[in-house]
PDB file with SEQRES, HELIX, SHEET and CRYST1 records, atoms N, CA, C and O in Angstrom:
SEQRES   1 A   67  MET ARG THR SER GLU LEU ARG GLN LYS SER ALA LYS GLU          
SEQRES   2 A   67  LEU SER ASP LEU LEU ILE ASP LEU ARG ARG GLU GLN PHE          
SEQRES   3 A   67  SER LEU ARG MET GLN GLN GLY SER GLY GLN ALA ALA ARG          
SEQRES   4 A   67  PRO SER ARG ILE ARG SER LEU ARG ARG ASP ILE ALA ARG          
SEQRES   5 A   67  ILE LYS THR ILE GLN ASN GLU GLU ASN SER LYS GLY GLY          
SEQRES   6 A   67  ALA LYS                                                      
HELIX    1 AA1 THR A    3  ARG A    7  1                                   5    
HELIX    2 AA2 ALA A   11  GLY A   33  1                                  23    
HELIX    3 AA3 PRO A   40  ALA A   66  1                                  27    
CRYST1    1.000    1.000    1.000  90.00  90.00  90.00 P 1           1          
ATOM      1  N   MET A   1      -8.797  -0.976  -2.642  1.00  0.00           N  
ATOM      2  CA  MET A   1      -8.352  -2.224  -3.210  1.00  0.00           C  
ATOM      3  C   MET A   1      -8.693  -3.352  -2.263  1.00  0.00           C  
ATOM      4  O   MET A   1      -8.483  -3.273  -1.053  1.00  0.00           O  
ATOM      5  N   ARG A   2      -9.217  -4.386  -2.847  1.00  0.00           N  
ATOM      6  CA  ARG A   2      -9.694  -5.520  -2.041  1.00  0.00           C  
ATOM      7  C   ARG A   2      -8.572  -6.503  -1.756  1.00  0.00           C  
ATOM      8  O   ARG A   2      -7.646  -6.652  -2.553  1.00  0.00           O  
ATOM      9  N   THR A   3      -8.659  -7.158  -0.639  1.00  0.00           N  
ATOM     10  CA  THR A   3      -7.659  -8.127  -0.193  1.00  0.00           C  
ATOM     11  C   THR A   3      -7.589  -9.292  -1.176  1.00  0.00           C  
ATOM     12  O   THR A   3      -6.501  -9.775  -1.490  1.00  0.00           O  
ATOM     13  N   SER A   4      -8.726  -9.735  -1.653  1.00  0.00           N  
ATOM     14  CA  SER A   4      -8.765 -10.861  -2.610  1.00  0.00           C  
ATOM     15  C   SER A   4      -8.018 -10.538  -3.888  1.00  0.00           C  
ATOM     16  O   SER A   4      -7.350 -11.394  -4.468  1.00  0.00           O  
ATOM     17  N   GLU A   5      -8.138  -9.297  -4.316  1.00  0.00           N  
ATOM     18  CA  GLU A   5      -7.405  -8.881  -5.525  1.00  0.00           C  
ATOM     19  C   GLU A   5      -5.892  -8.888  -5.279  1.00  0.00           C  
ATOM     20  O   GLU A   5      -5.102  -9.282  -6.138  1.00  0.00           O  
ATOM     21  N   LEU A   6      -5.519  -8.439  -4.076  1.00  0.00           N  
ATOM     22  CA  LEU A   6      -4.100  -8.388  -3.773  1.00  0.00           C  
ATOM     23  C   LEU A   6      -3.473  -9.760  -3.598  1.00  0.00           C  
ATOM     24  O   LEU A   6      -2.305  -9.959  -3.932  1.00  0.00           O  
ATOM     25  N   ARG A   7      -4.239 -10.705  -3.077  1.00  0.00           N  
ATOM     26  CA  ARG A   7      -3.707 -12.077  -2.891  1.00  0.00           C  
ATOM     27  C   ARG A   7      -3.468 -12.767  -4.225  1.00  0.00           C  
ATOM     28  O   ARG A   7      -2.692 -13.721  -4.269  1.00  0.00           O  
ATOM     29  N   GLN A   8      -4.090 -12.339  -5.306  1.00  0.00           N  
ATOM     30  CA  GLN A   8      -3.902 -12.934  -6.607  1.00  0.00           C  
ATOM     31  C   GLN A   8      -2.620 -12.421  -7.298  1.00  0.00           C  
ATOM     32  O   GLN A   8      -2.190 -12.999  -8.297  1.00  0.00           O  
ATOM     33  N   LYS A   9      -2.028 -11.379  -6.792  1.00  0.00           N  
ATOM     34  CA  LYS A   9      -0.854 -10.767  -7.411  1.00  0.00           C  
ATOM     35  C   LYS A   9       0.397 -11.489  -6.942  1.00  0.00           C  
ATOM     36  O   LYS A   9       0.417 -12.098  -5.872  1.00  0.00           O  
ATOM     37  N   SER A  10       1.449 -11.411  -7.766  1.00  0.00           N  
ATOM     38  CA  SER A  10       2.706 -12.017  -7.436  1.00  0.00           C  
ATOM     39  C   SER A  10       3.457 -11.094  -6.416  1.00  0.00           C  
ATOM     40  O   SER A  10       3.058  -9.958  -6.158  1.00  0.00           O  
ATOM     41  N   ALA A  11       4.523 -11.634  -5.877  1.00  0.00           N  
ATOM     42  CA  ALA A  11       5.301 -10.855  -4.922  1.00  0.00           C  
ATOM     43  C   ALA A  11       5.909  -9.632  -5.601  1.00  0.00           C  
ATOM     44  O   ALA A  11       5.969  -8.571  -4.980  1.00  0.00           O  
ATOM     45  N   LYS A  12       6.354  -9.733  -6.825  1.00  0.00           N  
ATOM     46  CA  LYS A  12       6.938  -8.625  -7.553  1.00  0.00           C  
ATOM     47  C   LYS A  12       5.858  -7.536  -7.765  1.00  0.00           C  
ATOM     48  O   LYS A  12       6.113  -6.354  -7.535  1.00  0.00           O  
ATOM     49  N   GLU A  13       4.669  -7.942  -8.200  1.00  0.00           N  
ATOM     50  CA  GLU A  13       3.602  -6.978  -8.411  1.00  0.00           C  
ATOM     51  C   GLU A  13       3.187  -6.259  -7.142  1.00  0.00           C  
ATOM     52  O   GLU A  13       2.860  -5.072  -7.165  1.00  0.00           O  
ATOM     53  N   LEU A  14       3.204  -6.996  -6.019  1.00  0.00           N  
ATOM     54  CA  LEU A  14       2.865  -6.362  -4.731  1.00  0.00           C  
ATOM     55  C   LEU A  14       3.920  -5.361  -4.336  1.00  0.00           C  
ATOM     56  O   LEU A  14       3.583  -4.274  -3.866  1.00  0.00           O  
ATOM     57  N   SER A  15       5.200  -5.691  -4.510  1.00  0.00           N  
ATOM     58  CA  SER A  15       6.233  -4.733  -4.131  1.00  0.00           C  
ATOM     59  C   SER A  15       6.229  -3.496  -5.044  1.00  0.00           C  
ATOM     60  O   SER A  15       6.489  -2.384  -4.583  1.00  0.00           O  
ATOM     61  N   ASP A  16       5.939  -3.687  -6.313  1.00  0.00           N  
ATOM     62  CA  ASP A  16       5.845  -2.533  -7.205  1.00  0.00           C  
ATOM     63  C   ASP A  16       4.646  -1.610  -6.825  1.00  0.00           C  
ATOM     64  O   ASP A  16       4.740  -0.382  -6.807  1.00  0.00           O  
ATOM     65  N   LEU A  17       3.525  -2.295  -6.526  1.00  0.00           N  
ATOM     66  CA  LEU A  17       2.343  -1.529  -6.093  1.00  0.00           C  
ATOM     67  C   LEU A  17       2.618  -0.767  -4.821  1.00  0.00           C  
ATOM     68  O   LEU A  17       2.203   0.382  -4.670  1.00  0.00           O  
ATOM     69  N   LEU A  18       3.318  -1.407  -3.906  1.00  0.00           N  
ATOM     70  CA  LEU A  18       3.655  -0.741  -2.620  1.00  0.00           C  
ATOM     71  C   LEU A  18       4.478   0.499  -2.856  1.00  0.00           C  
ATOM     72  O   LEU A  18       4.222   1.541  -2.251  1.00  0.00           O  
ATOM     73  N   ILE A  19       5.456   0.404  -3.721  1.00  0.00           N  
ATOM     74  CA  ILE A  19       6.291   1.569  -4.071  1.00  0.00           C  
ATOM     75  C   ILE A  19       5.473   2.700  -4.670  1.00  0.00           C  
ATOM     76  O   ILE A  19       5.660   3.867  -4.328  1.00  0.00           O  
ATOM     77  N   ASP A  20       4.570   2.342  -5.560  1.00  0.00           N  
ATOM     78  CA  ASP A  20       3.713   3.353  -6.151  1.00  0.00           C  
ATOM     79  C   ASP A  20       2.817   4.049  -5.136  1.00  0.00           C  
ATOM     80  O   ASP A  20       2.659   5.270  -5.157  1.00  0.00           O  
ATOM     81  N   LEU A  21       2.228   3.242  -4.239  1.00  0.00           N  
ATOM     82  CA  LEU A  21       1.358   3.814  -3.247  1.00  0.00           C  
ATOM     83  C   LEU A  21       2.151   4.678  -2.258  1.00  0.00           C  
ATOM     84  O   LEU A  21       1.639   5.710  -1.824  1.00  0.00           O  
ATOM     85  N   ARG A  22       3.346   4.307  -1.896  1.00  0.00           N  
ATOM     86  CA  ARG A  22       4.142   5.107  -1.007  1.00  0.00           C  
ATOM     87  C   ARG A  22       4.516   6.461  -1.666  1.00  0.00           C  
ATOM     88  O   ARG A  22       4.551   7.499  -1.005  1.00  0.00           O  
ATOM     89  N   ARG A  23       4.787   6.415  -2.960  1.00  0.00           N  
ATOM     90  CA  ARG A  23       5.088   7.668  -3.667  1.00  0.00           C  
ATOM     91  C   ARG A  23       3.863   8.596  -3.657  1.00  0.00           C  
ATOM     92  O   ARG A  23       3.971   9.795  -3.402  1.00  0.00           O  
ATOM     93  N   GLU A  24       2.716   8.009  -3.936  1.00  0.00           N  
ATOM     94  CA  GLU A  24       1.503   8.812  -3.939  1.00  0.00           C  
ATOM     95  C   GLU A  24       1.216   9.378  -2.534  1.00  0.00           C  
ATOM     96  O   GLU A  24       0.779  10.519  -2.388  1.00  0.00           O  
ATOM     97  N   GLN A  25       1.478   8.543  -1.498  1.00  0.00           N  
ATOM     98  CA  GLN A  25       1.281   8.990  -0.126  1.00  0.00           C  
ATOM     99  C   GLN A  25       2.210  10.159   0.215  1.00  0.00           C  
ATOM    100  O   GLN A  25       1.791  11.129   0.847  1.00  0.00           O  
ATOM    101  N   PHE A  26       3.456  10.061  -0.200  1.00  0.00           N  
ATOM    102  CA  PHE A  26       4.415  11.128   0.023  1.00  0.00           C  
ATOM    103  C   PHE A  26       3.918  12.412  -0.671  1.00  0.00           C  
ATOM    104  O   PHE A  26       3.922  13.489  -0.076  1.00  0.00           O  
ATOM    105  N   SER A  27       3.501  12.281  -1.904  1.00  0.00           N  
ATOM    106  CA  SER A  27       3.042  13.445  -2.645  1.00  0.00           C  
ATOM    107  C   SER A  27       1.837  14.118  -1.958  1.00  0.00           C  
ATOM    108  O   SER A  27       1.774  15.343  -1.853  1.00  0.00           O  
ATOM    109  N   LEU A  28       0.914  13.316  -1.507  1.00  0.00           N  
ATOM    110  CA  LEU A  28      -0.261  13.848  -0.832  1.00  0.00           C  
ATOM    111  C   LEU A  28       0.114  14.510   0.519  1.00  0.00           C  
ATOM    112  O   LEU A  28      -0.487  15.511   0.908  1.00  0.00           O  
ATOM    113  N   ARG A  29       1.093  13.951   1.212  1.00  0.00           N  
ATOM    114  CA  ARG A  29       1.563  14.533   2.459  1.00  0.00           C  
ATOM    115  C   ARG A  29       2.177  15.920   2.203  1.00  0.00           C  
ATOM    116  O   ARG A  29       1.946  16.864   2.958  1.00  0.00           O  
ATOM    117  N   MET A  30       2.962  16.020   1.124  1.00  0.00           N  
ATOM    118  CA  MET A  30       3.562  17.301   0.772  1.00  0.00           C  
ATOM    119  C   MET A  30       2.493  18.311   0.411  1.00  0.00           C  
ATOM    120  O   MET A  30       2.590  19.480   0.785  1.00  0.00           O  
ATOM    121  N   GLN A  31       1.464  17.869  -0.320  1.00  0.00           N  
ATOM    122  CA  GLN A  31       0.395  18.791  -0.680  1.00  0.00           C  
ATOM    123  C   GLN A  31      -0.361  19.276   0.546  1.00  0.00           C  
ATOM    124  O   GLN A  31      -0.720  20.447   0.666  1.00  0.00           O  
ATOM    125  N   GLN A  32      -0.592  18.313   1.467  1.00  0.00           N  
ATOM    126  CA  GLN A  32      -1.298  18.650   2.705  1.00  0.00           C  
ATOM    127  C   GLN A  32      -0.466  19.628   3.538  1.00  0.00           C  
ATOM    128  O   GLN A  32      -1.023  20.523   4.173  1.00  0.00           O  
ATOM    129  N   GLY A  33       0.823  19.472   3.543  1.00  0.00           N  
ATOM    130  CA  GLY A  33       1.675  20.386   4.308  1.00  0.00           C  
ATOM    131  C   GLY A  33       1.671  21.792   3.782  1.00  0.00           C  
ATOM    132  O   GLY A  33       1.808  22.757   4.534  1.00  0.00           O  
ATOM    133  N   SER A  34       1.507  21.904   2.443  1.00  0.00           N  
ATOM    134  CA  SER A  34       1.504  23.225   1.832  1.00  0.00           C  
ATOM    135  C   SER A  34       0.077  23.796   1.728  1.00  0.00           C  
ATOM    136  O   SER A  34      -0.128  24.883   1.189  1.00  0.00           O  
ATOM    137  N   GLY A  35      -0.902  23.041   2.254  1.00  0.00           N  
ATOM    138  CA  GLY A  35      -2.263  23.530   2.275  1.00  0.00           C  
ATOM    139  C   GLY A  35      -3.028  23.332   0.979  1.00  0.00           C  
ATOM    140  O   GLY A  35      -4.043  23.989   0.751  1.00  0.00           O  
ATOM    141  N   GLN A  36      -2.549  22.428   0.124  1.00  0.00           N  
ATOM    142  CA  GLN A  36      -3.174  22.236  -1.180  1.00  0.00           C  
ATOM    143  C   GLN A  36      -3.954  20.899  -1.272  1.00  0.00           C  
ATOM    144  O   GLN A  36      -4.411  20.534  -2.355  1.00  0.00           O  
ATOM    145  N   ALA A  37      -4.104  20.189  -0.175  1.00  0.00           N  
ATOM    146  CA  ALA A  37      -4.728  18.870  -0.214  1.00  0.00           C  
ATOM    147  C   ALA A  37      -6.140  18.939  -0.794  1.00  0.00           C  
ATOM    148  O   ALA A  37      -7.016  19.601  -0.236  1.00  0.00           O  
ATOM    149  N   ALA A  38      -6.353  18.258  -1.904  1.00  0.00           N  
ATOM    150  CA  ALA A  38      -7.637  18.272  -2.578  1.00  0.00           C  
ATOM    151  C   ALA A  38      -8.551  17.175  -1.998  1.00  0.00           C  
ATOM    152  O   ALA A  38      -9.755  17.390  -1.850  1.00  0.00           O  
ATOM    153  N   ARG A  39      -7.985  16.009  -1.672  1.00  0.00           N  
ATOM    154  CA  ARG A  39      -8.725  14.894  -1.189  1.00  0.00           C  
ATOM    155  C   ARG A  39      -8.089  14.295   0.054  1.00  0.00           C  
ATOM    156  O   ARG A  39      -7.332  13.331  -0.061  1.00  0.00           O  
ATOM    157  N   PRO A  40      -8.361  14.817   1.208  1.00  0.00           N  
ATOM    158  CA  PRO A  40      -7.759  14.304   2.401  1.00  0.00           C  
ATOM    159  C   PRO A  40      -8.161  12.838   2.719  1.00  0.00           C  
ATOM    160  O   PRO A  40      -7.429  12.121   3.401  1.00  0.00           O  
ATOM    161  N   SER A  41      -9.312  12.421   2.220  1.00  0.00           N  
ATOM    162  CA  SER A  41      -9.732  11.067   2.478  1.00  0.00           C  
ATOM    163  C   SER A  41      -8.846  10.040   1.738  1.00  0.00           C  
ATOM    164  O   SER A  41      -8.769   8.880   2.144  1.00  0.00           O  
ATOM    165  N   ARG A  42      -8.184  10.473   0.658  1.00  0.00           N  
ATOM    166  CA  ARG A  42      -7.326   9.598  -0.096  1.00  0.00           C  
ATOM    167  C   ARG A  42      -6.120   9.164   0.741  1.00  0.00           C  
ATOM    168  O   ARG A  42      -5.612   8.058   0.562  1.00  0.00           O  
ATOM    169  N   ILE A  43      -5.670  10.006   1.632  1.00  0.00           N  
ATOM    170  CA  ILE A  43      -4.515   9.711   2.495  1.00  0.00           C  
ATOM    171  C   ILE A  43      -4.865   8.495   3.382  1.00  0.00           C  
ATOM    172  O   ILE A  43      -4.054   7.585   3.551  1.00  0.00           O  
ATOM    173  N   ARG A  44      -6.063   8.501   3.932  1.00  0.00           N  
ATOM    174  CA  ARG A  44      -6.532   7.427   4.768  1.00  0.00           C  
ATOM    175  C   ARG A  44      -6.644   6.107   4.011  1.00  0.00           C  
ATOM    176  O   ARG A  44      -6.240   5.060   4.516  1.00  0.00           O  
ATOM    177  N   SER A  45      -7.189   6.159   2.808  1.00  0.00           N  
ATOM    178  CA  SER A  45      -7.320   4.957   2.004  1.00  0.00           C  
ATOM    179  C   SER A  45      -5.944   4.409   1.564  1.00  0.00           C  
ATOM    180  O   SER A  45      -5.747   3.195   1.513  1.00  0.00           O  
ATOM    181  N   LEU A  46      -5.017   5.294   1.254  1.00  0.00           N  
ATOM    182  CA  LEU A  46      -3.671   4.896   0.907  1.00  0.00           C  
ATOM    183  C   LEU A  46      -3.010   4.171   2.077  1.00  0.00           C  
ATOM    184  O   LEU A  46      -2.381   3.126   1.911  1.00  0.00           O  
ATOM    185  N   ARG A  47      -3.167   4.745   3.244  1.00  0.00           N  
ATOM    186  CA  ARG A  47      -2.551   4.145   4.466  1.00  0.00           C  
ATOM    187  C   ARG A  47      -3.083   2.716   4.649  1.00  0.00           C  
ATOM    188  O   ARG A  47      -2.331   1.798   4.973  1.00  0.00           O  
ATOM    189  N   ARG A  48      -4.360   2.554   4.441  1.00  0.00           N  
ATOM    190  CA  ARG A  48      -4.962   1.206   4.632  1.00  0.00           C  
ATOM    191  C   ARG A  48      -4.552   0.247   3.549  1.00  0.00           C  
ATOM    192  O   ARG A  48      -4.333  -0.935   3.816  1.00  0.00           O  
ATOM    193  N   ASP A  49      -4.440   0.747   2.288  1.00  0.00           N  
ATOM    194  CA  ASP A  49      -3.973  -0.137   1.202  1.00  0.00           C  
ATOM    195  C   ASP A  49      -2.545  -0.592   1.440  1.00  0.00           C  
ATOM    196  O   ASP A  49      -2.215  -1.759   1.225  1.00  0.00           O  
ATOM    197  N   ILE A  50      -1.698   0.325   1.884  1.00  0.00           N  
ATOM    198  CA  ILE A  50      -0.303  -0.035   2.214  1.00  0.00           C  
ATOM    199  C   ILE A  50      -0.270  -1.088   3.312  1.00  0.00           C  
ATOM    200  O   ILE A  50       0.492  -2.051   3.225  1.00  0.00           O  
ATOM    201  N   ALA A  51      -1.088  -0.915   4.342  1.00  0.00           N  
ATOM    202  CA  ALA A  51      -1.124  -1.901   5.397  1.00  0.00           C  
ATOM    203  C   ALA A  51      -1.590  -3.270   4.919  1.00  0.00           C  
ATOM    204  O   ALA A  51      -1.084  -4.300   5.366  1.00  0.00           O  
ATOM    205  N   ARG A  52      -2.569  -3.273   3.999  1.00  0.00           N  
ATOM    206  CA  ARG A  52      -3.041  -4.556   3.462  1.00  0.00           C  
ATOM    207  C   ARG A  52      -1.940  -5.251   2.691  1.00  0.00           C  
ATOM    208  O   ARG A  52      -1.756  -6.460   2.839  1.00  0.00           O  
ATOM    209  N   ILE A  53      -1.211  -4.528   1.880  1.00  0.00           N  
ATOM    210  CA  ILE A  53      -0.111  -5.111   1.094  1.00  0.00           C  
ATOM    211  C   ILE A  53       0.964  -5.664   2.003  1.00  0.00           C  
ATOM    212  O   ILE A  53       1.439  -6.782   1.806  1.00  0.00           O  
ATOM    213  N   LYS A  54       1.349  -4.882   3.000  1.00  0.00           N  
ATOM    214  CA  LYS A  54       2.384  -5.334   3.897  1.00  0.00           C  
ATOM    215  C   LYS A  54       1.926  -6.552   4.717  1.00  0.00           C  
ATOM    216  O   LYS A  54       2.746  -7.423   5.006  1.00  0.00           O  
ATOM    217  N   THR A  55       0.667  -6.636   5.093  1.00  0.00           N  
ATOM    218  CA  THR A  55       0.156  -7.782   5.791  1.00  0.00           C  
ATOM    219  C   THR A  55       0.240  -9.035   4.893  1.00  0.00           C  
ATOM    220  O   THR A  55       0.670 -10.093   5.353  1.00  0.00           O  
ATOM    221  N   ILE A  56      -0.153  -8.923   3.670  1.00  0.00           N  
ATOM    222  CA  ILE A  56      -0.080 -10.049   2.722  1.00  0.00           C  
ATOM    223  C   ILE A  56       1.355 -10.487   2.497  1.00  0.00           C  
ATOM    224  O   ILE A  56       1.641 -11.683   2.452  1.00  0.00           O  
ATOM    225  N   GLN A  57       2.256  -9.531   2.357  1.00  0.00           N  
ATOM    226  CA  GLN A  57       3.655  -9.847   2.182  1.00  0.00           C  
ATOM    227  C   GLN A  57       4.205 -10.581   3.404  1.00  0.00           C  
ATOM    228  O   GLN A  57       4.953 -11.547   3.255  1.00  0.00           O  
ATOM    229  N   ASN A  58       3.851 -10.143   4.596  1.00  0.00           N  
ATOM    230  CA  ASN A  58       4.291 -10.806   5.820  1.00  0.00           C  
ATOM    231  C   ASN A  58       3.741 -12.216   5.949  1.00  0.00           C  
ATOM    232  O   ASN A  58       4.446 -13.123   6.392  1.00  0.00           O  
ATOM    233  N   GLU A  59       2.474 -12.405   5.560  1.00  0.00           N  
ATOM    234  CA  GLU A  59       1.875 -13.718   5.531  1.00  0.00           C  
ATOM    235  C   GLU A  59       2.590 -14.682   4.627  1.00  0.00           C  
ATOM    236  O   GLU A  59       2.822 -15.839   4.978  1.00  0.00           O  
ATOM    237  N   GLU A  60       2.953 -14.166   3.403  1.00  0.00           N  
ATOM    238  CA  GLU A  60       3.653 -14.992   2.436  1.00  0.00           C  
ATOM    239  C   GLU A  60       5.069 -15.303   2.925  1.00  0.00           C  
ATOM    240  O   GLU A  60       5.566 -16.409   2.713  1.00  0.00           O  
ATOM    241  N   ASN A  61       5.706 -14.361   3.561  1.00  0.00           N  
ATOM    242  CA  ASN A  61       7.055 -14.633   4.087  1.00  0.00           C  
ATOM    243  C   ASN A  61       7.022 -15.656   5.223  1.00  0.00           C  
ATOM    244  O   ASN A  61       7.932 -16.478   5.332  1.00  0.00           O  
ATOM    245  N   SER A  62       5.997 -15.621   6.063  1.00  0.00           N  
ATOM    246  CA  SER A  62       5.905 -16.560   7.159  1.00  0.00           C  
ATOM    247  C   SER A  62       5.576 -17.950   6.663  1.00  0.00           C  
ATOM    248  O   SER A  62       6.012 -18.944   7.243  1.00  0.00           O  
ATOM    249  N   LYS A  63       4.792 -18.020   5.570  1.00  0.00           N  
ATOM    250  CA  LYS A  63       4.468 -19.333   4.991  1.00  0.00           C  
ATOM    251  C   LYS A  63       5.743 -19.952   4.397  1.00  0.00           C  
ATOM    252  O   LYS A  63       5.980 -21.151   4.541  1.00  0.00           O  
ATOM    253  N   GLY A  64       6.554 -19.132   3.733  1.00  0.00           N  
ATOM    254  CA  GLY A  64       7.795 -19.623   3.129  1.00  0.00           C  
ATOM    255  C   GLY A  64       8.778 -20.090   4.201  1.00  0.00           C  
ATOM    256  O   GLY A  64       9.491 -21.072   3.995  1.00  0.00           O  
ATOM    257  N   GLY A  65       8.824 -19.428   5.298  1.00  0.00           N  
ATOM    258  CA  GLY A  65       9.759 -19.798   6.378  1.00  0.00           C  
ATOM    259  C   GLY A  65       9.298 -21.035   7.145  1.00  0.00           C  
ATOM    260  O   GLY A  65      10.133 -21.751   7.698  1.00  0.00           O  
ATOM    261  N   ALA A  66       8.015 -21.301   7.192  1.00  0.00           N  
ATOM    262  CA  ALA A  66       7.493 -22.462   7.902  1.00  0.00           C  
ATOM    263  C   ALA A  66       7.700 -23.754   7.156  1.00  0.00           C  
ATOM    264  O   ALA A  66       7.714 -24.827   7.759  1.00  0.00           O  
ATOM    265  N   LYS A  67       7.862 -23.665   5.850  1.00  0.00           N  
ATOM    266  CA  LYS A  67       8.017 -24.905   5.065  1.00  0.00           C  
ATOM    267  C   LYS A  67       9.395 -25.504   5.158  1.00  0.00           C  
ATOM    268  O   LYS A  67       9.660 -26.541   4.551  1.00  0.00           O  
TER     269      LYS A  67                                                      
END                                                                             
């Protein structure tokens, strides 16, 4: 997911997307723990997408607090 796409989303959409990605991450971690991981590279991309969303949320929060 690209940062420019994420910046166009509202705060509600970002938080909903973050919840969905965390659920998927949890599911993949459970699969990996039981030895069923089909796509280990997806875990890495999920981690990075989550970090992007959290960074954008923090930037928006700091903008709101500075005003």
